[in-house]
N, C-alpha and C positions, 0 to 999 in steps of 0.2 A: 239369358242374354237379350233375347228379343223383347222381353217385357221391360228390361232396363232401358233399351234404346227407345222404346215407345214412350216411356215416362220422361226421358230427357228431351225428346223432340216436342212433347206436349208442353213441358215447362218453357222451352225456348219460344214456342209459338204463342203461349199465353202471355209471356213477358212482352213480346213484340206487339201483340194486340193491345195490351194495357198502355204501352208506350205511345202507340199511334192514337189511342183514344184520348189520352191526356194531352197529346200534342195538338190535336185538332178537335176539340169538343164542339158539338152542335154545328153551326154554320161555319163555312170556311172563313179564316181570318184574313183581313185585308192587308195587302202589302203596300208599302210606299212606292210612289211612282219612280223614285230614283233607285229603288232596289230591283226593278224589273225592266228599266229602260235606261238608255244613255243618250246624251246629246251628240249628234253627229259632228265629227271634227274634234271632239274632246277625247283624245286617246293617247296612249303612251307610244313612244317611239323607241325602237330597238337600236342599241348601240353595241359595237364590238371593237376589239382591238387585240393586238399581239404584243405580249410583254414577257419580261423575265422576272422570275422569283429567285432571289438570292438569299444567302444566309442559312442554307440547309445544312444538315449534319450528315454529309456524304450520302444523301438520299435523293439527289437530283438526277438529271439525265446522264446516261452513260455515253460512251464513245460512238454508239450507233446513231445518236441524234445529232447529226452533223449541223443541222440548222441552229441548234443551241450554241454550239461553239462559234459558228459564223456570226450569230447575233451578238455574242459577247465581244468578238473581235471588232465588229462594226461600232459597238457602243464605246469601246475603249479607244478606237481610232479617232472618234469624234472628240474624245477628251485629250488627244495628243499622245496616246500610248500605242506604239506600233510593235507588233510581234507576229510570229508565224502561227496561224491558227492550227496547222497540222501538228504542232508540238505541244498543244494544250490538251489537258484532260481535267475538266472541271466537273466535280460531282456535287458541288455546293450550290448549283444553279439549275433551274428548270425552265423550259419554254412553256408558256401558258397562253390560253385564250381567255380574254377578259370580256365579259358581257355585262350589260346594264340596261335599265329601262329609264328613258327620259320622261318624267311625268308631264301631263298637259299643263301648259302655262308655266313651265319651269323658267326661273330667272337666273341671270348671271350670279355666280357665287353660291347658289344653292347646292347642298350636299345630297348625293344619292348613293345607294348601296350598289356594290359590284360583286359579281361572281367570278371566281378564278378556277380554271380547270387545266390540268396538265395535258399536253399534246405529245409528249415524248415518252420515255420509258422511266420516268422518275418513280421512286418507291413511295415517297411521301413529301408533302409540302409543309409539314409541321415545322413551326419556328421560322418560316420564310417571310420575306418582305418583298412586296411587289414594287419594282422601281417605276418611275414615271412612265405612264402608258397613255397615249392619245386614244380616245374612243370616238369612232366615226359612225355616222349614220349611213343609210343606204345610198345617199347622194354623194358620199365621199367626203363630206365636210366633217371637221372635228368639232364635236359638241361638248366634250368633257375630258378632263384629265384625271387619271386614276393613279393612286399610290398609297401604300400603307401595309401594315402587317396583316398576314393572312390568318384568319381564324378557321380552325377545322372542327368538325363534329366527331372526330375519331383520331386514331393514331396507328402507327405501324412500327414495330420494334422487332429486331432479330439479333440472335447471338449464336454463333456456331450453326448447328442444324435446326435450331428452334426459332420459331417466329410467332408473333402475336399481332393481330390486326383487329381494329374495331372500326365499324362503319366504313367510310370511303375516304382514305387519307390523301387522295390525289385531286380532290376538289374542295374548295373552301369559299369563304365569303369575307368581304371587307365592309363592315357597316360604315356608312358615310365615307366610303373610300374614294369617291370621285367628286370633283367640283365642276359644276356647269360653267362652260366658257362661251357658249353660243345659244341664243334663244331661238325657238321656232316662231317665226312671225305669224301673228294672228290678230286681226282687228276685231275683237270679240263684240264690242258694244255697238258697232256700226251696222249690224245686220237688221233687215226689216222683217225677218222671219227666222224661226229656228226649226230644226228637224230633230225629232226623237226617234230612236230605233229600239224596239222591244228586243230583249235578249232571246225570247222564245216567241216566234211569230204565232199569233192566234187571232182569228177574226173576232171572237167574243171578247177577248181581253182588250183588243185595240178599240173596240166600240165602247166598252165601259170606260176606258181611259179618256177617250174624246169627250164623253158626256161629263165625266168628273172634272176635267180641265175647264170646259166651258162653264160649268156651274161655278167653279172657283173664280174665273175671270169675269163672269157676268155677261157673256156674249158668245156668239158663234165665231170664236177665233181659231179653234182647233178643228182639223178635219183629218180623217184617215186616208192615206194614200194607198195603202195595201194592208195586208195582215201584220206587217212589221213596222211601218213608218207612219208617223204623225207629223203633220205640218201645223205650226202655230204662227199665225200672223201677229205681228207686234201690236198690242193695244196702244192707244195714244198715250196713256199715262206711263207706259214703260218704254217710250221711244228713247233710244240711246242708253237704255238701262236693262240689258239682257240679264245681267246678274240679278237684279231685282225680280225680273219675271221668273227666272228659274227658282229663286228662293221662295216665290209665292206658290209654285205648283209642285215642287219636287216632293213635298210631304203629303200630297193628295193620296188618299187610300184607294187602292184598286184590288178587287178580288180576282186574282189571276186564275184562269182556267188551265187545266192540265189534261193532256191526252192520257188515255188508259195505256199503261206501259208496264212491262215486266223486264227487269234487268237481271241477267244471270252472270255470275263471275265463276267460271269453271276452275280457276286457280285456287280460290279460297273457299269455294262452296257456298258463296253468298247469294241469296235470292231476295230481291226487293220488288214489291208489287205496289202499284199505285192504287188509290182509293176507288177508282172507277172501273177496275178490272172486273169483267163479267165472263161467265162460262156458259156455253150452250149445253143442252142435254148430252151427257157423256157418261159412259161406264168406265171405271178405272180398276184395274187389277195389277198388282205389282208383286213380283217375287224376286228373290236373290239367288243367283247361281254362283256357287263357289267351287273352284277346281284346285285341288292340291296335288302337286307332284313331288314325290320324295324318293331319293335314290339311296339304296342300301348297299354298302360295299361288302362284297363277299370274297373270301380267299379260296382259290382253287389250287389244291395240292396234287402234283403228278404221282403216279404209282411208283412203287419201289423199283429201282434199277431201270426205269423207263427212259432216263436221260432228259426228261422234261424239266421245265422251270415253273416255280410258283408264280401264279398270276392273280391279279385283283380284278374282279368284274363288278360292275354296277347293275343292280337289279331295281328298276324303277317301280314305284308303287303309285298308282293314279287313283284318286278318289274324287267323286263329284257329289255335291249336295245342293239340292234346289229346295228353297223354302216356298211353301205355298202362299199365295196372296189372296186376301179377301176382295171380293168384288163390291165396289162402291158406286152408287149412281148419283150424279149431280144433275139436278133439273135445270132447265133453261133459266138464265138470269141469276144464277148463283153468284153471290158476292165473294169478296176476298176472304171474309171471315169464314164463310161456309166452305170455301175451297180448302183453307188451312185446316179446319176441323175434319173434313173428310179425309184429307191426306194423312193427318195424324192418326185417324182411325185405322188406316191401312198400315201404319207403322213405318213411315219412310224416314230416312235420314236426309240431311241437306243435299248430299250427292245424288240420292235417289230422286229428290224433289226436282233437281235440274233436268234429269232425264224425263220425268213424268210431264213437266210443263212443256218441254220441247215436243213430246209426243202429242199432247193436247193441241198444241199449235199446229202440228202437222195434220191432225185430224180435222182442223178447221173449227174447233170448238172454243178456242181462246179468242175472246173479243178484245184484243189489246195488241199493241206492238210488242215484239219480242226482240230484245237486244242482248247479245252475248258479248261480254268484254273480257 
């Protein structure tokens, strides 16, 4: 069994090394400026709203969701229908929260996608239709109106005591389900300078970006404000034409620097290591300890004419097994590939690898940031 685990771990590690080698052969590949930075002020805006999904097949909110019944009563009252909300039991409707993102430079009449999620005790939104719902921004103004049939990535069905559920039936999406009714004001082309922000701040990357932009524009128009921000003064030929300026520089190639980092996902056993991860001199030994507890039921019979009763007792059996680990030594400056090879020689599984890397970091021998997600 140990040999089989070692073989599997070595195959996985070899496949990962081949993948990374093919992905980045030789020198690092340059990224486009627009892939690593964004124009300040050019961002999406969050929208939200409260609405009703109707047309459900008795899978909507029950009588416990009083706000759903009240919402239905208020809606019908605006339509001229008056009734007593306390006498209503509607299972074909569900109260939902509707969210969307308003893209930068969105114009009146533009269609955007919306997300719909139940906030009551509805069983499923399958087959439902969202009725007209205003979507507001953080300032309280209405920026879009949403309406349409809800699409789900799953379903929920039940009959008697049996039920079947796939994915998440109480949340869905309406493609192009909202229409923009209000624009975010922005006088884009009147600026005398623009500001760029790197997605990942880095002094080396921002310096390379400034040099590349100035080479493209043919002058000292760009300067680094800090490790994240670049200010670009408007060249004379691009005065009143910020769109042309961005089109000229957004495809400039930048070699983005990355910090040495190791990411561990305890839930899935995933380990991701960056290319610049280094190890100081350290010795590694890893062994597995297995403890098994088993209870054996035994019947105890009383003696003849003793008046006692038959009893069942549990006799536990405890066994422990510890596998010996080989001692491996990594010299200072060991690379990612040398670390993987050494750990495979010890015969570790992905779960073991997480514990070993955490121990190396605790020992001060891991020259990289360690992030556990």
